[in-house]
C-alpha positions as CSV (number, residue, x, y, z in Angstrom):
1,M,-73.9,9.7,43.3
2,F,-75.4,9.2,39.9
3,V,-73.9,12.5,38.7
4,I,-70.5,11.6,40.2
5,F,-70.4,8.2,38.6
6,T,-71.6,9.6,35.3
7,L,-68.8,12.2,35.3
8,A,-66.2,9.5,36.3
9,F,-67.2,7.0,33.6
10,G,-67.5,9.8,31.1
11,G,-63.9,10.9,32.0
12,M,-62.7,7.3,31.6
13,T,-64.4,7.0,28.3
14,A,-62.8,10.1,27.0
15,R,-59.4,9.0,28.2
16,L,-59.8,5.6,26.6
17,F,-60.8,7.3,23.4
18,V,-57.6,9.4,23.5
19,L,-55.4,6.3,24.3
20,Q,-57.1,3.9,21.8
21,I,-57.9,6.2,19.0
22,V,-56.0,9.5,19.1
23,E,-52.6,8.2,20.5
24,H,-52.9,4.6,19.3
25,P,-50.2,4.9,16.6
26,A,-47.6,6.2,19.0
27,Y,-48.3,3.5,21.6
28,A,-48.4,0.8,19.0
29,L,-44.9,1.8,17.8
30,Y,-43.7,1.9,21.4
31,A,-45.1,-1.6,22.0
32,V,-43.4,-2.9,18.9
33,S,-40.1,-1.3,20.0
34,Q,-40.3,-3.2,23.3
35,R,-41.5,-6.5,21.7
36,D,-39.7,-6.7,18.3
37,T,-36.0,-7.1,18.2
38,E,-33.6,-7.1,15.2
39,V,-30.3,-8.8,15.6
40,V,-27.7,-7.9,13.0
41,L,-25.5,-10.9,11.9
42,P,-22.2,-9.6,10.6
43,A,-20.9,-11.1,7.5
44,R,-17.4,-12.6,7.6
45,R,-15.0,-10.4,5.8
46,G,-13.0,-11.9,3.0
47,A,-9.4,-12.8,3.5
48,I,-6.4,-11.2,1.7
49,L,-3.9,-13.8,0.4
50,D,-0.6,-13.6,-1.3
51,R,0.0,-15.1,-4.8
52,N,0.5,-18.5,-3.3
53,G,-2.6,-18.5,-1.1
54,E,-0.7,-17.6,2.1
55,P,-2.9,-15.4,4.4
56,L,-2.0,-11.8,4.9
57,A,-5.2,-10.6,6.5
58,I,-7.9,-12.8,8.0
59,S,-10.9,-12.5,10.3
60,I,-11.0,-14.4,13.6
61,D,-14.0,-14.8,16.0
62,L,-13.6,-13.2,19.4
63,Q,-16.2,-12.6,22.1
64,T,-17.8,-9.2,22.7
65,I,-19.3,-8.4,26.1
66,F,-22.5,-6.4,26.3
67,T,-25.3,-5.7,28.7
68,D,-29.1,-5.3,28.7
69,P,-29.6,-2.8,31.5
70,A,-33.2,-4.0,32.0
71,H,-31.9,-7.3,33.1
72,V,-29.1,-6.1,35.4
73,E,-30.2,-6.7,39.0
74,N,-27.5,-4.8,40.9
75,P,-25.5,-2.4,38.7
76,H,-23.1,-1.4,41.4
77,R,-22.1,-4.9,42.5
78,T,-22.0,-6.1,38.9
79,A,-19.6,-3.3,37.9
80,E,-17.3,-4.1,40.9
81,K,-17.1,-7.7,39.7
82,L,-16.4,-6.9,36.1
83,A,-14.0,-4.0,36.5
84,P,-10.9,-5.9,37.4
85,I,-11.5,-8.5,34.6
86,L,-12.1,-5.9,31.9
87,G,-9.6,-3.4,33.1
88,I,-12.2,-0.6,33.2
89,E,-13.1,1.7,36.0
90,A,-16.1,0.4,38.0
91,S,-17.8,3.9,37.9
92,A,-17.7,3.9,34.1
93,L,-19.1,0.4,33.9
94,E,-21.9,1.2,36.3
95,G,-23.1,4.0,34.0
96,K,-23.4,1.6,31.1
97,L,-25.1,-1.0,33.3
98,V,-27.8,1.5,34.3
99,G,-28.3,2.5,30.6
100,T,-27.5,5.8,29.0
101,W,-31.1,6.6,28.0
102,P,-34.6,5.3,29.0
103,G,-35.5,2.1,27.4
104,D,-31.8,1.4,26.5
105,R,-31.5,-2.4,25.9
106,H,-28.0,-2.7,24.6
107,E,-24.7,-1.3,25.8
108,Y,-21.2,-2.5,24.8
109,L,-18.9,-3.2,27.8
110,A,-15.8,-4.6,25.9
111,R,-15.4,-5.6,22.3
112,Q,-13.3,-8.4,20.8
113,V,-11.7,-9.5,24.1
114,E,-9.2,-12.2,24.5
115,P,-10.6,-15.8,25.1
116,K,-9.3,-15.9,28.7
117,V,-11.2,-12.7,29.5
118,A,-14.4,-14.0,27.9
119,R,-14.1,-17.2,30.0
120,R,-13.7,-15.3,33.2
121,V,-16.8,-13.1,32.5
122,R,-18.9,-16.2,31.5
123,A,-17.9,-18.0,34.7
124,L,-19.4,-15.1,36.8
125,D,-22.9,-15.8,35.2
126,L,-24.1,-12.3,36.0
127,P,-27.7,-11.3,35.2
128,G,-27.9,-8.9,32.2
129,I,-24.3,-9.6,31.1
130,Y,-24.1,-11.4,27.7
131,L,-21.4,-12.5,25.2
132,K,-21.6,-12.8,21.5
133,R,-19.2,-13.7,18.8
134,E,-17.8,-10.9,16.7
135,P,-15.1,-11.1,14.0
136,K,-11.9,-9.2,14.4
137,R,-9.4,-8.4,11.6
138,Y,-6.1,-10.0,12.2
139,Y,-2.8,-9.6,10.3
140,P,-0.7,-12.7,11.0
141,G,2.5,-11.2,9.4
142,G,2.4,-8.2,11.7
143,R,4.2,-5.4,9.8
144,L,4.5,-7.6,6.6
145,A,3.1,-5.6,3.6
146,S,1.4,-3.2,6.0
147,H,1.4,-0.2,3.7
148,L,-0.3,-2.3,1.0
149,L,-2.8,-4.1,3.2
150,G,-3.9,-1.1,5.3
151,F,-6.2,-1.8,8.2
152,T,-9.8,-1.8,9.4
153,N,-11.6,-0.1,12.4
154,I,-13.1,-2.1,15.2
155,D,-16.3,-2.6,13.2
156,G,-14.3,-4.2,10.4
157,V,-14.6,-1.3,7.9
158,G,-11.5,-0.7,5.8
159,L,-9.8,2.6,6.5
160,E,-6.5,2.5,4.5
161,G,-4.8,0.5,1.8
162,I,-6.3,-2.5,0.1
163,E,-8.8,-2.9,3.0
164,A,-10.3,0.5,2.1
165,Q,-9.9,0.3,-1.7
166,Y,-11.7,-3.0,-2.0
167,E,-14.2,-2.5,0.9
168,D,-17.2,-3.4,-1.3
169,V,-15.6,-6.7,-2.3
170,L,-14.3,-7.7,1.2
171,Q,-17.2,-6.7,3.4
172,G,-19.9,-9.0,2.2
173,K,-23.5,-8.3,3.2
174,A,-24.7,-8.5,6.8
175,G,-27.6,-10.8,7.7
176,S,-30.4,-10.1,10.2
177,M,-32.8,-11.9,12.5
178,E,-36.1,-10.3,13.5
179,L,-38.1,-11.8,16.4
180,E,-40.6,-10.9,19.1
181,Q,-39.7,-11.3,22.8
182,D,-41.4,-11.0,26.2
183,P,-40.3,-8.4,28.8
184,A,-37.6,-10.8,30.1
185,G,-36.1,-11.0,26.6
186,R,-37.3,-14.5,25.8
187,P,-38.4,-15.2,22.3
188,L,-42.2,-15.7,21.8
189,P,-42.6,-19.1,20.1
190,Q,-45.8,-18.3,18.3
191,A,-44.6,-14.9,17.0
192,D,-43.3,-14.1,13.5
193,F,-39.6,-14.9,12.9
194,L,-37.6,-13.6,10.0
195,Y,-34.0,-14.7,9.2
196,E,-31.7,-13.5,6.5
197,R,-28.4,-15.3,6.2
198,P,-25.2,-13.1,6.0
199,K,-23.3,-13.3,2.7
200,P,-19.5,-13.5,3.3
201,G,-17.2,-11.2,1.5
202,R,-15.0,-12.3,-1.3
203,S,-11.3,-12.9,-0.6
204,L,-8.5,-11.2,-2.6
205,L,-5.5,-12.9,-4.1
206,L,-2.7,-10.5,-4.5
207,T,0.4,-10.6,-6.7
208,I,2.6,-10.1,-3.7
209,D,5.0,-12.9,-2.8
210,K,5.1,-13.3,1.0
211,E,8.7,-14.5,1.2
212,L,10.0,-12.0,-1.2
213,Q,8.0,-9.2,0.5
214,Y,9.5,-10.2,3.9
215,F,13.1,-10.2,2.6
216,T,12.6,-6.9,0.8
217,Q,11.3,-5.2,3.9
218,L,14.2,-6.7,6.0
219,T,16.8,-5.6,3.5
220,L,15.3,-2.1,3.1
221,A,15.1,-1.6,6.9
222,D,18.7,-2.7,7.2
223,A,19.8,-0.3,4.5
224,A,18.0,2.6,6.0
225,Q,19.7,1.9,9.3
226,R,23.1,1.3,7.8
227,Y,23.1,4.4,5.7
228,H,21.2,6.6,8.2
229,A,18.4,7.3,5.7
230,E,15.3,9.1,6.9
231,S,13.0,6.8,4.9
232,G,13.1,4.4,2.1
233,V,11.1,2.6,-0.6
234,A,11.8,-0.7,-2.5
235,I,9.6,-2.2,-5.2
236,V,10.0,-5.5,-7.0
237,M,7.8,-6.2,-10.1
238,R,7.5,-8.4,-13.1
239,P,8.1,-6.3,-16.3
240,R,6.0,-8.5,-18.7
241,N,2.7,-8.3,-16.8
242,G,3.1,-5.4,-14.3
243,E,2.7,-7.7,-11.2
244,I,4.1,-6.2,-8.0
245,L,5.9,-9.0,-6.1
246,A,7.0,-6.8,-3.2
247,L,6.5,-3.2,-2.1
248,A,8.2,-2.0,1.1
249,N,8.4,1.2,3.0
250,V,10.5,2.4,5.9
251,P,9.3,3.4,8.4
252,D,6.5,0.8,8.6
253,F,3.7,-0.1,11.1
254,D,1.8,-3.0,12.5
255,P,-1.8,-3.0,11.2
256,N,-2.9,-5.0,14.3
257,R,-2.1,-1.9,16.3
258,A,-2.5,0.8,13.7
259,G,-3.8,3.5,16.1
260,K,-0.5,3.5,17.9
261,F,1.4,4.7,14.8
262,S,1.6,8.1,13.3
263,D,0.3,9.1,9.9
264,D,3.9,9.5,8.8
265,D,4.6,5.8,9.6
266,R,1.5,4.7,7.8
267,R,2.2,6.7,4.6
268,N,2.8,4.6,1.5
269,R,5.7,6.6,0.1
270,A,6.0,4.4,-3.0
271,L,2.7,5.9,-4.3
272,T,2.1,9.1,-2.3
273,D,5.5,10.8,-2.1
274,V,7.2,12.5,-5.1
275,Y,10.8,13.3,-5.5
276,E,13.2,14.6,-8.2
277,P,14.7,11.4,-9.6
278,G,18.0,12.9,-10.8
279,S,20.3,10.7,-13.0
280,A,18.0,7.6,-12.8
281,Y,15.7,9.6,-15.0
282,K,18.2,10.0,-17.8
283,I,16.8,6.9,-19.6
284,V,13.8,9.0,-20.6
285,A,15.5,11.6,-22.8
286,T,18.0,9.1,-24.0
287,S,15.3,6.6,-25.1
288,G,13.4,9.4,-26.8
289,A,16.5,10.5,-28.7
290,L,17.3,6.9,-29.8
291,E,13.7,6.4,-30.8
292,A,13.7,9.6,-32.8
293,G,16.9,8.6,-34.6
294,V,18.7,11.8,-33.7
295,V,21.4,9.8,-31.9
296,T,22.8,6.3,-31.7
297,P,24.6,4.6,-28.9
298,R,27.9,5.6,-30.7
299,T,27.0,9.2,-31.4
300,T,29.8,11.5,-30.0
301,F,29.4,14.7,-28.1
302,T,32.0,17.2,-27.0
303,V,31.4,17.3,-23.2
304,P,32.8,20.0,-20.9
305,D,32.4,19.8,-17.1
306,T,30.3,22.9,-17.1
307,F,27.5,24.0,-19.5
308,P,25.8,27.4,-19.4
309,Y,22.3,27.3,-20.8
310,S,19.6,30.0,-20.5
311,D,20.1,31.6,-17.1
312,R,21.9,28.7,-15.4
313,V,25.2,27.0,-15.4
314,F,25.0,23.2,-15.2
315,H,27.8,21.2,-13.7
316,D,28.8,17.6,-14.5
317,S,28.8,14.9,-11.9
318,H,32.5,15.4,-11.4
319,P,35.2,17.9,-12.7
320,H,36.9,16.8,-15.9
321,P,38.6,18.3,-18.9
322,T,36.5,18.7,-22.1
323,E,36.3,15.3,-23.8
324,K,34.6,13.4,-26.5
325,M,32.0,11.0,-25.1
326,T,29.6,8.7,-26.9
327,V,25.9,8.4,-25.8
328,T,26.8,5.1,-24.1
329,E,29.7,6.7,-22.2
330,I,27.5,9.6,-21.2
331,I,25.0,7.3,-19.5
332,E,27.6,5.0,-18.1
333,E,29.4,7.9,-16.5
334,S,26.2,9.7,-15.6
335,S,27.3,12.9,-17.3
336,N,24.8,15.7,-16.7
337,V,26.2,17.9,-19.5
338,G,26.2,15.1,-22.0
339,T,22.6,14.2,-21.2
340,I,21.5,17.8,-21.5
341,Q,23.1,17.9,-25.0
342,I,21.1,14.7,-25.9
343,G,17.9,16.4,-24.7
344,L,18.6,19.5,-26.7
345,K,19.1,17.4,-29.8
346,L,15.8,15.7,-29.1
347,G,13.9,19.0,-28.9
348,A,11.3,20.3,-26.5
349,A,8.2,18.9,-28.2
350,R,9.6,15.3,-28.5
351,L,11.0,15.5,-25.0
352,D,7.6,16.4,-23.6
353,R,5.9,13.7,-25.6
354,I,8.3,10.9,-24.4
355,V,8.0,12.0,-20.8
356,R,4.2,11.5,-21.0
357,R,4.5,8.3,-23.0
358,F,6.4,6.8,-20.1
359,G,3.5,7.7,-17.8
360,F,5.0,10.6,-15.8
361,G,2.5,13.2,-14.8
362,S,-0.4,10.8,-14.4
363,E,-1.3,8.0,-12.0
364,T,-0.2,4.5,-12.9
365,G,-3.6,3.0,-12.6
366,L,-2.7,0.7,-9.7
367,D,-6.2,1.5,-8.2
368,F,-4.8,2.3,-4.8
369,P,-5.9,5.0,-2.4
370,G,-3.7,8.1,-2.2
371,E,-1.7,7.5,-5.4
372,V,-0.4,10.7,-7.0
373,G,0.5,11.4,-10.6
374,G,3.7,13.3,-9.9
375,I,4.5,16.8,-11.2
376,V,5.1,17.5,-14.9
377,L,4.9,21.0,-16.3
378,D,2.6,21.6,-19.2
379,R,4.5,22.4,-22.3
380,K,3.2,26.0,-22.3
381,D,4.6,26.5,-18.8
382,W,8.2,25.6,-19.7
383,T,10.8,28.3,-19.0
384,G,14.2,28.7,-20.6
385,P,16.2,26.1,-18.6
386,T,13.4,23.5,-18.5
387,I,14.6,21.6,-21.6
388,A,17.9,21.3,-19.8
389,T,16.7,20.3,-16.4
390,I,14.2,17.6,-17.4
391,P,16.7,15.2,-19.1
392,I,18.8,15.1,-15.9
393,G,15.8,14.5,-13.6
394,Q,15.4,18.0,-12.2
395,G,12.3,20.2,-12.4
396,I,10.1,17.1,-12.5
397,A,8.7,15.1,-9.6
398,V,7.9,11.3,-9.8
399,T,6.8,8.5,-7.5
400,P,9.0,5.4,-7.0
401,L,6.2,3.3,-8.6
402,Q,6.3,5.5,-11.8
403,M,10.0,5.0,-12.0
404,A,9.6,1.2,-11.6
405,A,7.1,1.2,-14.4
406,A,9.4,3.2,-16.6
407,Y,12.3,0.7,-16.2
408,S,9.8,-2.1,-16.7
409,T,9.1,-0.5,-20.1
410,I,12.7,-0.8,-21.2
411,A,12.8,-4.4,-19.8
412,N,9.6,-5.3,-21.5
413,K,10.9,-4.5,-25.0
414,G,9.5,-0.9,-25.0
415,V,5.9,-1.7,-23.9
416,W,4.6,0.0,-20.8
417,V,2.4,-2.2,-18.6
418,E,0.0,-0.9,-15.9
419,P,1.3,-2.0,-12.5
420,K,-1.1,-4.2,-10.5
421,V,-1.3,-5.8,-7.1
422,L,-4.6,-7.6,-7.4
423,A,-4.4,-11.0,-9.1
424,S,-8.0,-12.1,-8.6
425,T,-10.9,-12.3,-6.2
426,V,-12.1,-15.5,-4.7
427,G,-15.8,-16.3,-4.5
428,A,-17.7,-17.9,-1.6
429,R,-17.2,-21.3,-3.1
430,G,-13.4,-20.8,-3.6
431,Q,-13.6,-20.1,-7.3
432,P,-11.1,-17.5,-8.6
433,L,-12.5,-14.5,-10.5
434,T,-9.6,-13.0,-12.5
435,A,-9.1,-9.3,-12.2
436,S,-9.1,-7.1,-15.3
437,K,-6.1,-7.2,-17.6
438,P,-3.6,-4.4,-17.2
439,T,-3.4,-1.6,-19.7
440,R,-0.5,-1.7,-22.2
441,R,1.0,0.7,-24.6
442,R,4.1,0.9,-26.7
443,V,6.4,3.7,-25.7
444,V,9.5,2.9,-27.8
445,S,10.3,0.2,-30.3
446,K,11.9,-3.1,-29.5
447,R,15.1,-1.9,-31.1
448,T,15.3,1.2,-29.0
449,A,14.5,-0.8,-25.8
450,R,17.3,-3.2,-26.7
451,K,19.8,-0.4,-27.2
452,M,18.8,1.2,-24.0
453,A,19.1,-2.1,-22.1
454,D,22.6,-2.6,-23.5
455,I,23.6,0.9,-22.3
456,L,22.2,0.2,-18.8
457,T,24.1,-3.1,-18.7
458,G,27.3,-1.0,-19.3
459,V,26.4,1.2,-16.4
460,V,26.5,-1.8,-14.1
461,E,29.5,-3.5,-15.8
462,T,31.9,-0.5,-15.9
463,G,30.0,2.6,-15.0
464,T,28.5,4.2,-11.8
465,G,26.4,1.1,-11.0
466,I,29.2,-1.5,-10.4
467,E,27.9,-2.0,-6.8
468,A,24.7,-3.5,-8.4
469,Q,26.6,-6.4,-10.1
470,I,25.2,-9.8,-9.3
471,P,27.4,-12.9,-9.6
472,G,26.2,-15.1,-12.5
473,Y,23.6,-12.6,-13.8
474,L,23.9,-9.9,-16.4
475,T,22.3,-6.8,-14.7
476,A,21.1,-3.5,-16.1
477,G,20.3,-0.3,-14.2
478,K,21.0,3.3,-13.4
479,T,22.1,5.2,-10.3
480,G,20.4,8.4,-9.2
481,T,21.6,11.1,-6.8
482,A,19.4,14.1,-6.6
483,Q,19.4,17.2,-4.4
484,K,16.0,17.7,-2.7
485,P,14.4,21.0,-3.6
486,L,13.6,23.5,-0.9
487,P,10.0,24.7,-0.3
488,G,10.8,28.2,-1.3
489,G,12.8,27.3,-4.4
490,G,16.4,26.2,-5.0
491,Y,18.2,23.2,-3.5
492,G,19.4,22.4,0.0
493,N,22.0,19.9,1.4
494,S,19.6,16.9,1.5
495,Y,19.7,14.2,-1.2
496,V,17.8,11.3,-2.5
497,G,19.9,8.3,-3.5
498,S,18.3,5.7,-5.8
499,F,19.0,2.8,-8.1
500,A,16.6,1.2,-10.6
501,G,17.3,-1.7,-12.8
502,F,16.4,-5.2,-14.0
503,A,17.8,-8.7,-14.3
504,P,18.8,-10.8,-16.2
505,A,19.5,-8.0,-18.6
506,N,19.2,-10.1,-21.7
507,R,15.8,-11.6,-20.7
508,P,14.5,-9.5,-17.8
509,E,12.4,-11.3,-15.2
510,V,12.3,-8.7,-12.4
511,V,12.6,-4.9,-12.1
512,V,13.7,-3.5,-8.8
513,I,13.9,0.1,-7.6
514,V,15.4,1.3,-4.3
515,V,15.0,4.9,-3.1
516,L,16.7,6.1,0.1
517,D,15.8,9.6,1.5
518,N,18.9,11.5,2.6
519,P,21.3,8.6,3.0
520,S,25.0,8.8,4.1
521,P,26.9,8.7,1.9
522,I,24.5,10.5,-0.5
523,W,25.4,8.6,-3.6
524,G,22.9,6.2,-5.0
525,G,25.7,4.1,-6.4
526,A,27.1,3.6,-2.9
527,T,23.8,3.1,-1.0
528,A,20.9,2.2,-3.1
529,A,22.9,0.1,-5.6
530,P,24.1,-2.5,-3.1
531,T,20.6,-2.7,-1.6
532,F,19.3,-3.3,-5.1
533,R,21.8,-6.1,-5.5
534,T,20.8,-7.9,-2.3
535,I,17.1,-7.7,-3.1
536,T,17.4,-8.7,-6.8
537,Q,19.8,-11.6,-6.1
538,F,17.3,-13.1,-3.6
539,A,14.4,-12.5,-6.0
540,L,16.2,-14.3,-8.8
541,R,17.0,-17.3,-6.6
542,H,13.6,-17.3,-5.1
543,L,11.9,-17.3,-8.5
544,G,14.2,-19.9,-9.9
545,I,15.7,-17.8,-12.6
546,S,18.8,-19.5,-14.0
547,P,22.1,-17.6,-14.2
548,T,23.2,-16.0,-17.5
549,G,27.0,-16.5,-17.1
550,N,29.2,-19.5,-16.5
551,A,26.7,-21.7,-14.7
552,E,29.2,-23.6,-12.5
553,R,31.2,-20.6,-11.4
554,A,27.9,-18.6,-10.8
555,A,26.5,-21.4,-8.8
556,R,29.6,-21.4,-6.5
557,E,29.5,-17.6,-6.1
558,I,25.8,-17.6,-5.3
559,E,26.2,-20.5,-2.9
560,A,28.9,-18.6,-1.0
561,E,26.9,-15.4,-0.9
562,Q,23.8,-17.2,0.1
563,A,25.6,-18.8,3.1
564,A,26.8,-15.3,4.1
565,E,23.4,-13.8,3.9
566,T,21.4,-16.6,5.6
567,A,22.4,-15.4,9.0
568,T,21.2,-11.9,8.2
569,Y,17.9,-13.1,6.7
570,D,17.2,-15.4,9.7
């Protein structure tokens, strides 16, 4: 018996030595994992507001339902009670109630549910079933400015648009609470308790005007439907400071249900898609030639309706006998041959320089995910016909935003201003923190910009842009109708119709561009120009810009048109 007890106590002593000395660290960690709990306290995500403080994206508190499998008394019966309320198969719920791995103390059952669902679950008072508040991103305007705003995932992390670009500003810093609990999950009162308060994210104040954005989207969608366009883009911006007041795309999407829309629907074509701009691009070579002094608005060219150059024959916009045309008439009538002659007079080196001074070939600096810089050939890669194609907007690819910035340059007396959509951030106490000032650079002189603006005013008054005329306001702009290049080279039977311009022409307040992909009819003057007129007219009224013509007559004309458009707007 003595030997037996000696061996037994010796074995127990050895086992205790292993447990308390050799394996002590592992068991200590296991005990801590059972006893210590860290609760993450999510930070409230900053809101996104329009220029007037109207909410575009906010976070609202909803209830998330989760379980601690250790506290669930009857997983099968609990699953049967919850399944019809949560709309989840009982078998799937039961698996979570049991726990997916040993020691599992937390399993999500349903996240960010509607209040009525949360109330029904709470009323059941089931052991091991808990609810906690969790913020959900909500976009009160639905599709409003969706391509700009982007969206977040279920954890509140920005995935696209402004939500992704300014994630570090919006997300804030999560807090935490560390405590010790007994096996039933109750906090131990004498134990250590650590608490770190969450720091909310900063809000963003955008340059977007909510009302103008809504009207622009509505008008663009109507134009795309009316002219059977595959897609469309419209941008409204202030030329003097680069502020984007509205940016619309068709098709669009609802960021509250972003997962139900395709990548194509969510693509911000204004910044990510490039196209050959066609005649709307003629302001670049013409501005360069005026700046270089090689032409004036009255310089005359002999213009045939066909023009062989290098290995190509270029055709004018319409057949006509050879005629004398001034630079002003060339742009007003959108003569391809005349514009090519202006480009040849400017020369390759100066043409390449003015293209890049306008910002083509590089990103605008909007600081937005996915923006592209367009396609501009390096000077060394030019071929024989390149100097003839670039002046008429072929052999070069641009984004609608780049074109809007180029027309803003003319409207802003020759100074290019970096486009921007962020006006300021808002701190936790509501104090605004102004964003950095946009980059500026002079592209052409004030004199050249004024000449170009006068020519573009003639385009609207008597040229190809007469559909862009706005009663009471002097308007400047240019039409564009460009064939879409084929992937293998050459051109097909699809077109891009566009119109870009500004108003009032003598003291520009807004620049607007409309681009329609493959409209019917194909002409920018017949599709994009009237769309431009509708958007610009509303923008001028909304911003309180006074008419430039006869005030009384203009007021009557505007009042009549406003009454006609109110039904459509509503």
